[in-house]
C-alpha positions in Angstrom: 14.3 64.2 47.4 18.0 63.9 47.0 17.7 62.0 43.7 15.1 64.4 42.5 17.3 67.5 43.1 20.2 65.6 41.7 18.4 65.0 38.4 17.6 68.7 38.3 21.2 69.5 38.9 22.3 67.2 36.1 19.7 68.6 33.7 20.8 72.1 34.4 24.5 71.3 34.2 25.1 72.1 37.9 27.5 70.5 40.3 26.7 70.9 44.0 29.7 69.9 46.0 30.2 69.3 49.7 33.4 68.9 51.7 33.1 65.1 51.7 32.8 64.9 47.9 34.9 67.7 46.6 37.5 65.3 45.1 34.9 63.0 43.6 33.7 63.2 40.0 30.2 62.1 41.0 27.6 64.9 41.5 26.2 65.1 45.0 23.6 67.0 46.8 24.0 68.3 50.4 21.4 68.5 53.1 21.8 70.0 56.6 22.4 66.6 58.2 24.1 64.4 55.6 25.7 64.2 52.1 24.3 61.5 49.8 26.0 60.7 46.5 23.8 59.9 43.5 24.0 56.2 42.8 24.5 56.4 39.0 27.3 55.0 36.9 29.0 58.1 35.6 32.1 58.3 33.3 35.1 60.1 34.5 34.6 63.8 34.7 37.2 64.6 32.0 35.7 62.2 29.5 32.2 63.4 30.4 33.2 67.1 29.8 34.9 66.2 26.5 31.9 64.3 25.3 29.5 67.2 26.3 31.7 69.7 24.6 31.7 67.7 21.4 27.9 67.3 21.6 27.4 71.0 22.3 29.7 71.9 19.5 27.6 69.8 17.2 24.4 71.6 18.5 26.1 75.0 17.9 27.1 74.0 14.4 23.5 72.9 13.6 22.2 76.2 15.0 24.6 78.1 12.7 23.6 76.0 9.8 19.9 76.7 10.5 20.7 80.4 10.6 22.5 80.3 7.3 19.6 78.5 5.7 17.4 81.5 6.4 19.6 83.8 4.3 19.1 83.6 0.6 22.7 84.9 0.0 25.9 83.0 -0.2 28.9 83.5 2.1 30.9 85.4 -0.5 27.9 87.7 -1.0 27.5 88.2 2.7 31.2 89.0 3.2 31.1 91.5 0.3 28.1 93.2 1.9 30.0 93.5 5.2 33.1 94.8 3.4 30.9 97.5 1.8 30.7 99.2 5.2 34.3 100.1 4.9 33.6 102.5 2.0 34.5 106.0 2.8 37.1 105.0 5.5 40.4 106.9 5.5 42.0 104.0 7.4 40.2 100.8 6.9 42.6 98.8 9.1 42.0 101.1 12.0 38.3 101.5 11.6 37.8 97.7 11.3 40.3 96.7 14.0 37.6 95.2 16.1 35.7 93.4 13.4 35.6 89.6 13.7 37.4 87.9 10.8 38.7 91.1 9.2 41.3 90.3 6.6 41.0 86.6 7.1 40.7 85.0 3.7 39.4 81.8 5.3 36.7 83.5 7.5 33.2 82.2 7.5 30.6 84.7 8.6 29.3 84.4 12.2 25.6 84.3 13.0 25.7 88.0 13.8 27.5 88.8 10.5 25.1 86.5 8.5 22.1 88.4 9.9 23.7 91.8 9.4 24.8 91.1 5.8 21.4 89.8 5.0 19.8 93.0 6.3 22.3 95.0 4.1 21.5 93.1 1.0 17.7 93.0 1.6 17.7 96.8 2.1 19.7 97.3 -1.1 17.4 95.0 -3.1 14.3 96.6 -1.7 15.4 100.1 -2.7 16.6 99.0 -6.1 13.3 97.2 -7.0 11.0 99.8 -5.6 12.8 103.1 -6.5 9.5 104.6 -7.5 7.7 103.7 -4.3 10.5 103.6 -1.7 10.6 106.7 0.4 13.7 108.8 0.2 15.6 109.5 3.4 14.3 113.1 3.2 10.8 111.9 3.0 11.3 109.6 6.0 12.6 112.5 8.0 9.5 114.5 7.1 7.3 111.5 8.2 9.2 111.4 11.5 8.4 115.1 12.0 4.8 114.5 11.2 4.6 111.6 13.6 6.0 113.6 16.4 3.6 116.5 15.7 0.7 114.1 15.9 1.8 111.9 18.8 4.2 113.9 20.8 8.0 114.5 20.8 10.7 112.0 21.4 11.8 110.8 24.8 15.5 111.0 25.5 16.9 107.5 26.4 19.7 108.7 28.7 17.3 111.1 30.6 14.8 108.3 31.1 17.5 106.0 32.6 19.0 108.7 34.8 15.6 109.8 36.2 15.1 106.2 37.4 18.6 106.1 38.9 17.8 109.2 40.9 15.1 107.2 42.7 17.4 104.2 43.3 15.5 102.3 40.7 17.0 100.2 37.9 15.5 101.2 34.6 14.0 98.3 32.7 14.0 97.9 29.0 11.3 95.3 28.4 11.7 93.6 25.0 9.2 92.4 22.5 10.5 89.6 20.3 8.6 86.7 18.9 11.7 84.6 18.2 15.5 84.5 18.0 18.1 82.5 16.0 19.2 80.6 19.1 15.9 80.0 20.9 13.3 79.8 18.1 9.8 80.9 19.0 9.7 82.3 22.5 6.4 84.1 22.9 4.1 82.5 25.4 1.3 83.5 23.0 2.5 83.5 19.4 -0.6 85.4 18.3 -0.1 88.3 20.8 0.4 91.7 19.1 3.2 94.1 19.9 0.7 96.6 21.1 -0.9 94.1 23.6 2.4 92.8 25.0 4.2 96.2 25.3 1.0 97.8 26.8 1.3 95.2 29.6 5.0 96.1 30.0 4.2 99.8 30.3 1.4 99.1 32.8 3.9 97.2 34.9 6.3 100.1 34.9 8.8 99.4 32.1 10.7 102.6 31.3 12.0 101.5 27.9 10.3 99.3 25.4 12.6 97.4 23.0 11.1 96.1 19.8 12.8 93.7 17.4 12.1 94.7 13.9 14.2 92.2 12.0 11.8 89.9 10.0 13.6 86.7 9.1 15.1 85.5 12.4 13.2 87.5 14.9 9.8 87.7 13.0 9.6 91.4 13.7 8.5 94.5 11.6 8.5 98.3 11.8 4.7 98.0 12.2 5.4 96.3 15.6 7.4 99.4 16.5 4.5 101.8 15.7 2.1 99.5 17.6 4.4 99.7 20.7 4.7 103.4 20.5 1.0 104.1 20.3 -0.1 101.4 22.7 2.3 102.3 25.5 1.5 106.0 25.2 -2.2 105.2 25.5 -1.6 102.9 28.5 0.4 105.6 30.3 -2.2 108.2 29.5 -5.1 106.1 30.8 -3.2 105.2 33.9 -2.4 108.9 34.6 -6.0 109.8 34.2 -7.3 107.1 36.5 -4.7 108.0 39.2 -4.6 111.7 38.7 -0.8 111.6 38.3 1.6 112.4 35.6 3.7 109.6 34.2 6.2 109.7 31.3 5.6 107.2 28.6 8.4 104.7 28.0 11.1 105.4 25.4 10.8 103.2 22.3 14.0 101.4 21.3 14.2 100.1 17.7 16.2 96.9 18.1 17.6 96.3 14.6 20.9 95.5 12.8 21.3 99.1 11.8 24.0 99.8 9.2 23.0 103.1 7.6 21.2 106.4 8.1 18.2 105.2 6.1 17.4 102.5 8.7 17.5 105.1 11.5 15.2 107.4 9.5 12.8 104.4 9.0 12.8 103.8 12.7 12.1 107.5 13.5 9.3 107.6 10.9 7.7 104.7 12.7 7.8 106.2 16.1 11.2 105.2 17.6 12.8 107.4 20.3 16.1 105.6 20.0 17.9 102.9 18.1 20.5 100.2 18.7 23.9 100.4 17.1 26.0 97.2 17.4 29.7 98.0 17.5 30.7 94.4 16.6 29.5 94.9 13.0 30.1 98.6 12.5 33.5 100.1 11.5 34.4 103.1 13.7 33.9 105.7 11.0 30.4 104.3 10.3 29.5 104.2 14.0 30.6 107.8 14.4 28.4 108.9 11.5 25.4 107.0 12.7 25.6 108.3 16.3 25.7 111.9 14.9 22.9 111.3 12.5 20.7 109.7 15.2 21.2 112.8 17.4 20.3 115.0 14.5 16.9 113.4 14.7 16.7 113.9 18.5 17.5 110.2 19.1 20.2 109.3 21.7 21.3 105.8 20.5 22.0 102.8 22.6 25.5 101.7 21.6 26.1 98.0 22.2 29.5 96.5 23.1 30.7 93.0 24.2 34.5 93.1 24.2 36.9 95.6 25.6 38.2 96.6 22.1 34.6 97.4 21.2 34.4 99.7 24.2 37.4 101.6 22.8 35.5 102.0 19.5 32.3 103.1 21.2 34.0 105.7 23.3 36.0 107.0 20.3 32.8 107.3 18.3 31.2 109.5 21.0 28.8 107.0 22.6 27.1 108.1 25.8 24.6 105.3 26.5 26.6 102.1 26.4 24.9 98.7 26.5 27.0 95.7 27.5 25.8 92.5 25.8 26.4 89.5 28.0 25.9 87.4 25.0 28.6 87.0 22.4 26.6 87.6 19.2 29.2 85.8 17.1 28.9 82.5 19.1 25.7 83.2 21.1 27.5 82.1 24.3 26.4 83.9 27.5 28.6 85.3 30.3 26.8 87.3 32.9 30.1 88.6 34.3 30.8 90.6 31.0 28.8 93.7 32.1 30.9 93.8 35.3 34.1 93.5 33.4 33.2 96.5 31.2 32.1 98.5 34.3 35.4 97.7 36.0 37.3 98.9 32.9 35.4 102.1 32.7 36.1 102.7 36.4 39.8 102.0 35.8 39.8 104.7 33.1 38.1 107.2 35.3 34.9 107.3 33.3 31.9 108.2 35.4 28.7 106.3 34.9 27.2 105.4 38.4 25.5 108.7 39.3 22.3 110.1 37.6 24.2 113.1 36.3 27.4 111.4 35.0 28.4 111.7 31.4 28.0 108.0 30.6 25.2 105.6 31.3 26.0 101.9 31.4 23.4 99.2 30.7 23.3 95.4 31.0 21.9 93.5 28.0 20.8 89.8 27.8 20.7 86.9 30.2 18.9 88.4 33.2 15.8 86.8 34.7 15.8 87.2 38.5 15.8 90.0 41.1 19.3 88.9 42.1 20.5 89.4 38.5 19.2 92.9 38.6 20.7 93.7 42.0 24.0 92.2 40.8 24.3 94.9 38.2 22.9 97.6 40.5 25.8 96.9 42.8 28.2 97.3 39.8 26.8 100.8 39.1 24.8 99.9 36.0 21.5 101.8 35.6 19.5 99.8 33.1 18.8 96.1 32.4 17.3 94.9 29.1 15.2 91.7 29.6 13.4 90.0 26.8 13.2 86.2 26.6 12.0 85.6 30.2 9.3 88.3 29.9 8.1 86.9 26.5 7.8 83.4 28.0 6.0 84.6 31.1 2.2 84.2 31.0 2.0 87.1 33.4 4.6 89.7 32.5 3.2 92.3 34.9 3.9 90.0 37.9 7.2 89.0 36.3 8.4 92.6 36.2 7.2 93.2 39.8 9.3 90.1 40.8 12.5 91.7 39.5 12.5 94.2 42.4 13.8 97.1 40.3 13.8 99.5 43.2 16.7 98.9 45.7 14.4 99.3 48.7 12.0 96.6 47.3 14.9 94.3 46.9 16.1 94.9 50.5 12.6 94.1 51.8 12.5 90.9 49.8 15.9 90.0 51.0 14.9 90.4 54.6 12.0 88.0 54.0 14.3 85.5 52.3 12.4 85.4 49.0 14.2 87.8 46.7 16.2 85.2 44.8 13.1 83.3 44.0 11.6 86.4 42.4 12.1 86.9 38.7 10.6 86.9 35.2 10.7 83.1 34.9 9.0 82.3 38.2 7.0 85.3 39.5 3.3 84.9 38.8 3.5 81.4 37.4 4.0 77.8 38.4 7.3 76.0 38.2 7.0 73.4 35.5 9.3 70.3 35.5 9.4 67.6 32.8 11.0 64.4 33.9 11.9 61.3 31.9 13.8 63.1 29.1 15.8 60.6 27.2 17.3 62.5 24.2 18.6 65.9 23.3 15.8 66.6 20.8 13.1 66.3 23.5 15.2 68.3 25.9 15.4 71.1 23.3 11.6 71.0 22.7 11.0 71.2 26.5 13.4 74.2 26.8 11.7 76.0 23.9 8.3 75.4 25.5 9.4 77.3 28.6 10.0 74.4 31.0 11.8 75.4 34.2 13.3 72.1 35.1 14.3 69.0 33.2 14.8 65.6 34.8 16.5 62.4 33.7 16.0 58.9 35.2 18.7 56.5 36.2 16.4 54.0 38.0 16.9 50.5 36.6 13.2 49.6 36.4 12.1 52.7 34.6 11.2 52.5 30.9 12.8 55.9 30.5 16.1 55.0 32.2 19.0 56.6 30.5 22.7 55.7 30.3 25.4 58.2 31.4 26.1 58.9 27.7 22.4 59.7 27.0 22.3 62.0 30.1 25.4 63.7 28.9 23.8 64.4 25.6 20.7 65.9 27.3 23.0 68.1 29.5 24.8 69.3 26.4 21.6 70.2 24.6 20.3 72.1 27.7 23.6 73.9 28.2 23.7 74.9 24.5 20.1 76.3 24.8 21.3 78.2 27.8 24.1 79.7 25.7 27.0 78.7 27.9 29.8 76.2 27.6 30.7 75.3 31.2 28.7 73.9 34.1 27.9 76.1 37.1 29.7 75.0 40.3 28.7 75.8 43.8 31.1 74.7 46.6 28.7 74.7 49.6 31.6 73.8 52.0 33.3 77.0 51.0 30.3 79.1 52.2 30.8 78.3 55.9 33.3 81.1 56.2 31.1 83.6 54.3 28.9 86.3 55.7 25.1 85.8 55.2 25.1 88.3 52.3 27.9 86.5 50.6 26.2 83.2 51.0 23.0 84.6 49.5 24.9 86.0 46.5 26.8 82.7 46.0 23.5 80.7 46.1 21.4 83.2 44.1 21.7 81.4 40.7 20.1 78.3 42.2 17.6 79.7 44.6 14.7 80.1 42.2 15.1 76.5 41.2 15.5 75.2 44.8 12.5 77.2 46.0 10.3 75.8 43.2 11.6 72.3 43.8 10.8 72.5 47.5 7.3 73.5 46.7 6.9 70.6 44.4 8.2 68.2 47.0 5.9 69.6 49.7 3.0 69.1 47.3 3.9 65.5 46.6 4.3 64.6 50.3 1.0 66.2 51.3 
C-alpha cells in the first residue's frame, strides 16, 4: 500500500512529508503508526527539480509550437493584427500598459495572442471575401431582436449570480468545450452535441452555460451557442411543468476571443445573454467600448482578469462582473490562489463584492474540480465558479455537479460525514481509474488526455516496466505540464498536528479525492 500510494504521489508530483523525513530528499508516505521511505534510487532533489523543469519547458515549447501550427498566419502578421487594436486610442502607451510584450521588438506572440490574432485575421478575411453575403452589424442587431422576440428576452448575468448568492449557493457556469490548446480533445463523448451536454448541465442546476465558439483550437461554433440556448430553455421548461414550479433558464455565455462589436452582435444574434471580454488582449479604450456596446444589447459582459494590472484596467473600463482566471493564458500555468489574491486586493481597495446586492460580482475561472475548491472560493467571497474540463470529461455530469456541493449547507453536511473532499466533477458518479506501468512521457500524456485519475510508475527490479529515476522524472514533468503547473504540491503532515480539525481538512483537501479513491482500490484488491 505504501509503495502504491508513493507511486501515485510521484506521478502527481506530490511530496508527502513526515517529521522523520522532512530533511530527506526521498519522497515518503506516512501512516498512523509508521513512516516508511520508498526504496528507490532517486537523484538529489535539486538535480531532479532542474531536470523536471527542463523537461517541462520542452513540453511547453512543443505545446506552443503545436498552437502556432494551427494558425495560417506568420508571427509578424499576428503582431500586426494585435497592434491594430490600438487604432483610435488617444494614448496608446496608457491603453496598452497591461499588454504582454507591448513595445518589445523581440516579442514572440504568446498562445493567447496567437489565438486572438488569428480570430482577428479570420474575421477580417471572412468579411472581405463575403461582403455580399456577410451580415452587417445592423442586420445582426435585428436578428438578435428577432431571436429574443421568438425565444424570450435576455437573462442578466449579474442578477443570476446574485440571486444564487442570496440563497448561500455558489453560482455555477458549466462549460461546453470539445477541446483546448493545452489539453487537446477533452469530451468524454466527442460526438455529443452542445444541446445534449448543456441540457444535462441545466437539468443538474447550472445557472450559467458557457459555450466555446472558437473553431480552430476549441472546435466550437456559433451553432453550438444556439443549440445550448434552445436546449437549456426547453430543459428548464419541461422541468418546471413536471414539478409545477417556476425556474429561470440559465444565462448563456459566449466564450470567445472577442475583439470588436461585430463579434458581440454575432453572439447576440445566436442567442447569447452575455459574452466574455479578456482584458489581457484588449487595450483599455477597446474594453471600455465593448462593455458599453454589450450593455446596449442588454448583455452584461463577464470581464476576465488574471493579473492585478488587468484588474486596474477592468475597473477603469467600467466592469461589474469580474472573472478571475486562475490560468495564465500566456503560459497556460495554473495557480488556484490567484482568485483569492484578486479578492484580497478588491477588499483592500474597499470594493464590495461579497453580498448579493454589492456593486461588483467576483467569479473564479479555471482549475476547479472538487467541492473543497468551490468552498475555498465561497470563503473568499466569490459568487460564481466556472468549471469546464472536469465536467466535459465526466461520464455523468449531473452527478458531478451534485458532487460540487454548490450550496453551503450541502457542503457542511458533507463535511460532517467526512466525504466532502472526495466529491467533485472528476470523481462523483464515476469510478477512479488508475493506469500503472507508465514508462515514458508520451504514454503519460495520452493517459491524462483520456481522463485517467491516477498514474503509477514501477521501480521494482523484476518488472518489465521498471523505470529509472530519470524516466520517472520525465513522466512527472509531462503530468505536471498537463496539469498546468510548474511546482510540486507539498503537504507537511507533521505540521498539521497543531492545526484545528477544519484547518487539517483544508490542508489535506487537494489530496483527499485521490486518497479516498486509492483506499477503495486497495480494499477491493485485498477482498
